C-alpha positions in Angstrom: 169.5 214.6 -151.2 168.3 217.1 -153.6 169.7 216.7 -157.1 170.8 220.0 -158.5 170.2 220.7 -162.2 171.9 223.2 -164.5 168.9 225.5 -164.4 168.9 228.7 -162.3 165.6 227.8 -160.8 164.7 224.5 -159.2 161.1 223.4 -159.7 158.9 223.6 -156.7 157.6 220.0 -157.4 161.2 218.7 -157.3 161.8 220.1 -153.9 158.4 219.2 -152.6 159.1 215.5 -153.2 161.9 215.6 -150.6 159.9 217.3 -147.8 156.3 216.1 -147.4 153.8 219.0 -147.5 151.9 219.7 -144.4 154.2 217.7 -142.2 154.2 218.8 -138.5 156.9 218.8 -135.9 157.2 220.1 -132.4 159.8 222.8 -131.8 160.0 223.8 -128.1 156.5 224.7 -127.2 155.3 225.4 -130.7 153.8 223.1 -133.3 155.3 224.0 -136.6 153.5 223.0 -139.8 155.5 223.0 -143.0 152.9 224.0 -145.7 155.2 223.7 -148.7 158.7 224.3 -149.8 159.0 227.1 -152.3 161.2 226.7 -155.3 165.0 227.0 -154.7 167.3 229.4 -156.4 170.6 228.0 -157.6 173.4 230.2 -156.3 176.4 228.1 -157.3 176.6 224.9 -159.4 176.4 222.8 -156.2 174.6 225.1 -153.7 171.0 226.1 -153.4 168.9 228.4 -151.2 165.6 226.9 -150.1 162.7 229.0 -148.7 160.4 227.1 -146.3 157.0 228.6 -145.4 156.0 227.9 -141.8 152.8 228.2 -139.9 153.5 228.5 -136.2 150.9 227.2 -133.8 150.0 228.5 -130.5 151.7 228.0 -127.2 150.9 224.8 -125.3 150.9 224.4 -121.5 151.4 221.4 -119.2 148.2 220.3 -117.6 148.6 216.9 -115.9 151.9 215.1 -115.4 151.8 211.5 -114.2 154.4 208.8 -113.7 154.1 205.1 -114.3 156.6 202.3 -113.5 158.1 204.1 -110.5 158.4 202.0 -107.4 161.4 203.5 -105.7 160.5 207.2 -105.7 157.0 208.6 -105.1 155.4 210.9 -107.7 155.8 213.9 -105.4 159.6 213.5 -105.3 159.8 213.0 -109.1 157.6 216.0 -109.7 159.8 218.2 -107.4 162.9 216.9 -109.2 161.3 217.5 -112.6 160.7 221.2 -111.7 157.8 221.6 -114.2 154.4 222.4 -112.9 150.8 222.5 -114.2 150.4 225.7 -116.2 154.1 226.0 -117.3 154.7 226.5 -121.0 155.4 223.3 -122.8 159.1 223.3 -123.7 160.5 220.0 -125.0 164.2 221.1 -124.6 163.6 222.0 -120.9 161.7 218.8 -120.4 164.6 216.7 -121.9 167.1 218.5 -119.6 165.0 218.0 -116.5 164.5 214.3 -117.3 167.9 213.4 -118.6 171.5 214.3 -117.6 172.1 218.0 -117.3 175.9 218.4 -117.1 175.6 221.9 -115.7 173.6 221.0 -112.7 173.3 217.2 -112.5 169.9 217.9 -110.8 167.5 215.9 -113.0 165.2 212.9 -112.7 167.8 210.5 -114.1 170.4 211.6 -111.6 168.0 210.7 -108.8 168.2 207.1 -110.0 171.6 206.8 -111.6 173.4 208.3 -108.6 171.8 205.5 -106.5 173.0 202.5 -108.7 170.2 202.4 -111.3 172.5 202.5 -114.3 169.8 201.2 -116.7 167.1 203.7 -115.6 165.1 205.1 -118.5 162.2 207.5 -118.7 160.0 208.1 -121.7 157.8 211.2 -121.8 154.6 210.5 -123.7 152.0 213.1 -124.7 148.8 211.2 -123.9 146.3 214.0 -124.5 146.5 217.3 -126.3 143.3 219.3 -125.8 143.0 223.0 -126.7 146.2 224.6 -125.5 147.0 221.9 -122.8 149.1 218.8 -122.9 148.8 215.8 -120.5 152.1 214.0 -120.1 152.8 210.5 -118.8 156.3 209.8 -117.8 156.9 206.1 -118.4 159.8 204.8 -116.2 161.9 201.7 -116.3 164.0 201.7 -113.1 165.9 198.5 -113.8 168.2 196.7 -111.3 170.7 198.4 -109.0 174.3 197.9 -110.3 177.4 197.5 -108.2 180.8 198.5 -109.5 182.9 195.3 -109.9 186.2 196.8 -110.8 187.9 200.0 -112.0 190.7 199.6 -114.5 193.2 202.1 -115.8 194.5 201.9 -119.4 196.7 204.2 -121.4 198.5 205.7 -118.4 202.1 206.4 -119.5 203.0 209.7 -117.8 201.2 209.8 -114.5 201.9 207.3 -111.7 199.1 204.8 -111.1 198.8 205.8 -107.4 198.2 209.5 -108.4 195.5 208.4 -110.9 193.9 206.1 -108.3 193.8 208.9 -105.8 191.5 210.8 -108.1 189.0 208.0 -108.7 185.8 208.6 -106.7 183.8 205.6 -107.8 185.2 202.4 -106.3 184.6 198.6 -106.5 181.9 197.5 -104.1 180.0 200.8 -104.4 176.6 201.2 -106.1 177.1 202.9 -109.5 177.0 206.7 -109.1 177.0 208.8 -112.3 177.9 212.0 -110.5 181.0 210.4 -109.0 182.0 208.9 -112.3 181.6 212.4 -114.0 183.6 213.9 -111.2 186.3 211.3 -111.6 186.6 212.0 -115.3 186.7 215.7 -114.7 189.5 215.4 -112.1 191.5 213.0 -114.2 191.3 215.4 -117.2 193.1 218.0 -115.1 196.1 215.8 -114.3 197.4 216.4 -117.9 
């Protein structure tokens, strides 16, 4: 936290100690380098404006996408579900949506596993090579064991009859865990009011 002094201008050195100069981060498909943080102007006794100088890098593109640790689904199925191809612009936000749960579609790589009982499925995208404007990605997968639902309990039900609530439950004991059915159950229960 930046300590604000009584002066109208905050020294550049004081601000620079909080944000390392020439640090780099990835934002979407751009590599952003923070050159330095300029001095801040005190606008109120406890508020400050800070100007940050950025140098945006060039666009990066996917080159090779490989999978490791996948035994249940072949690479071609995972690539099709990923929906990202060689030559597409590198977009970390899109990559995360395509790998992990996308509540709008539910059509992502993790759904492929978690809708088939693999509750502990995990995928870690790793940039293994950045050359020129191209990025090679390795998707490291942990499939984990299939999980079966043991029981479904209801708590906090004061106004709606239990049999009405049970009628809306789509994921049942004895079934393989299915994230889509669990989300559907929660959505339908929320409409009971």
